[in-house]
C-alpha positions in Angstrom: 85.9 37.4 -30.8 86.3 34.3 -32.9 83.1 33.8 -35.1 83.2 29.9 -34.4 83.3 30.5 -30.8 80.3 32.8 -31.1 78.5 30.2 -33.1 79.3 27.4 -30.7 78.1 29.4 -27.7 74.8 30.3 -29.5 74.2 26.6 -30.3 74.7 25.8 -26.5 72.5 28.6 -25.3 69.9 27.6 -27.9 70.0 24.0 -26.8 69.4 24.9 -23.1 66.5 27.4 -24.1 64.9 24.4 -26.0 64.9 22.0 -23.1 62.3 23.5 -20.9 60.1 24.2 -24.0 60.2 20.5 -24.8 58.9 19.7 -21.3 56.2 22.2 -21.5 55.2 20.9 -24.8 54.4 17.5 -23.3 52.0 19.1 -20.9 50.6 21.7 -23.5 50.0 18.7 -25.8 48.1 16.8 -23.2 46.2 19.8 -21.8 45.1 21.2 -25.3 43.1 18.0 -25.5 40.9 18.8 -22.6 38.1 21.5 -22.1 39.8 23.2 -19.3 43.4 24.0 -20.4 44.1 26.5 -17.8 43.1 24.2 -15.0 44.9 21.4 -16.7 48.1 23.3 -16.6 47.5 24.5 -13.0 47.1 21.0 -11.9 50.0 19.6 -13.7 52.5 22.3 -13.0 51.6 22.2 -9.3 53.2 18.8 -9.0 56.9 18.6 -9.3 56.8 15.0 -10.0 54.6 15.6 -13.0 56.7 18.5 -14.3 59.8 16.2 -14.4 58.3 13.6 -16.6 60.4 13.0 -19.6 58.0 11.0 -21.7 54.4 9.8 -21.8 55.3 6.4 -19.9 56.6 8.6 -17.0 53.8 11.2 -17.4 51.1 8.4 -17.4 52.5 6.9 -14.2 52.7 10.3 -12.4 49.3 11.3 -13.4 47.7 8.0 -12.3 49.6 8.3 -8.9 48.5 11.7 -8.5 44.8 10.9 -9.5 44.8 8.0 -7.2 46.0 10.1 -4.3 43.6 12.9 -4.9 40.7 10.4 -5.4 41.5 8.8 -2.1 41.6 12.1 -0.4 38.4 13.1 -2.2 36.6 9.9 -1.1 37.7 10.7 2.6 36.4 14.2 2.1 33.0 12.6 0.9 32.9 10.2 3.7 33.1 13.2 6.1 30.2 14.8 4.3 28.3 11.7 4.5 28.5 11.8 8.3 27.1 15.4 8.5 24.2 14.3 5.9 23.4 10.7 6.8 20.0 10.9 5.1 21.3 11.8 1.7 21.4 8.7 -0.5 23.2 10.6 -3.2 26.2 11.6 -0.9 26.3 8.1 0.3 26.4 6.8 -3.2 29.3 9.4 -4.1 31.3 8.6 -0.9 31.1 4.7 -1.5 30.0 3.3 -4.8 31.2 6.0 -7.0 34.5 6.8 -5.5 35.3 3.1 -4.7 35.0 2.7 -8.5 37.3 5.6 -9.3 40.0 4.5 -6.8 39.7 0.8 -7.9 40.0 1.8 -11.5 42.9 4.0 -10.9 44.8 1.1 -9.0 44.0 -1.1 -11.8 45.4 1.2 -14.3 48.5 1.8 -12.3 49.0 -2.1 -12.0 48.5 -2.6 -15.7 50.6 0.4 -17.0 53.7 -1.5 -17.7 52.2 -4.8 -19.0 49.1 -3.7 -20.9 48.9 0.0 -21.8 45.5 -0.6 -23.4 43.9 -2.0 -20.5 45.5 0.6 -18.2 44.1 3.3 -20.7 40.7 1.7 -20.5 40.7 1.7 -16.7 41.9 5.4 -16.6 39.1 6.4 -18.9 36.3 4.5 -16.9 37.8 6.0 -13.6 35.9 9.3 -14.9 32.6 7.5 -14.6 32.5 8.0 -10.7 32.5 12.0 -10.6 29.9 12.0 -13.5 27.6 9.6 -11.7 28.2 11.4 -8.4 27.2 14.7 -10.1 23.8 13.1 -11.5 23.1 11.7 -8.1 23.5 15.0 -6.4 21.5 16.9 -9.2 18.7 14.3 -8.7 18.4 15.1 -5.0 18.8 18.8 -5.8 22.0 19.0 -3.8 24.2 21.9 -4.6 27.5 21.6 -2.9 30.3 23.6 -4.5 33.1 21.7 -2.7 31.8 18.3 -4.1 31.3 19.8 -7.6 34.8 21.0 -7.7 36.1 17.8 -6.4 34.3 15.8 -9.1 35.5 18.3 -11.8 39.1 17.8 -10.8 38.8 14.0 -10.4 37.2 13.8 -13.8 39.9 16.0 -15.3 42.6 13.9 -13.7 40.9 10.7 -15.0 40.8 12.2 -18.5 44.4 13.4 -18.4 45.6 9.9 -17.4 43.4 8.4 -20.2 44.8 10.7 -22.7 48.4 10.3 -21.6 48.1 6.4 -21.5 46.6 6.6 -25.0 49.9 8.0 -26.2 51.9 5.0 -25.1 53.1 2.4 -27.6 
C-alpha cells in the first residue's frame, strides 16, 4: 500500500475519533466542577439534546430548558404531596414559594440568555436557593421524605450546572 494513503487514512480516522471526545470534554469539564460528578454525567447524557450541544451557549440553553422542565414537574409533584399532607407548612412552602422561585428564576435566565449572559448566570445561580430552602423547611419540621430530598438534590444540581455553563459564556 501507498504510505501517503495510509497516512491520510490515519488522519481521517483520528479526526473521527476526536469528535466524540470533544463533545464529552464539554460535559466532563462542566461535571468536574460539581460535587456529584457521576450524577451530573448521568443527567446530562440522559438527555439527547444536551449531548448534542456544540458550545457553552447551546449547552446553557439546553440545561436551562431541561432544568425548567424538571422544576415544573417537581413543583407539580410537590403540590400533589401537599394535598396528601395539608397540615405541613414546610411542604406547602416547598410546593409554592420555594419552587415558584426556582421556576421563575429559570424562566428569567432563559429569557436573558442571549441579551445578558451575566444576569442569566445570576438567575441560574439563585434558582438553586429554592431546593436548599425547601430542605431546611423540611428539616425544621423533621420531615424525612426521600422523594423530595432526591428532587431537591437534582434541581439544585441542574441549577448549579446552568450557572456553571452560563458562567462560561463570553
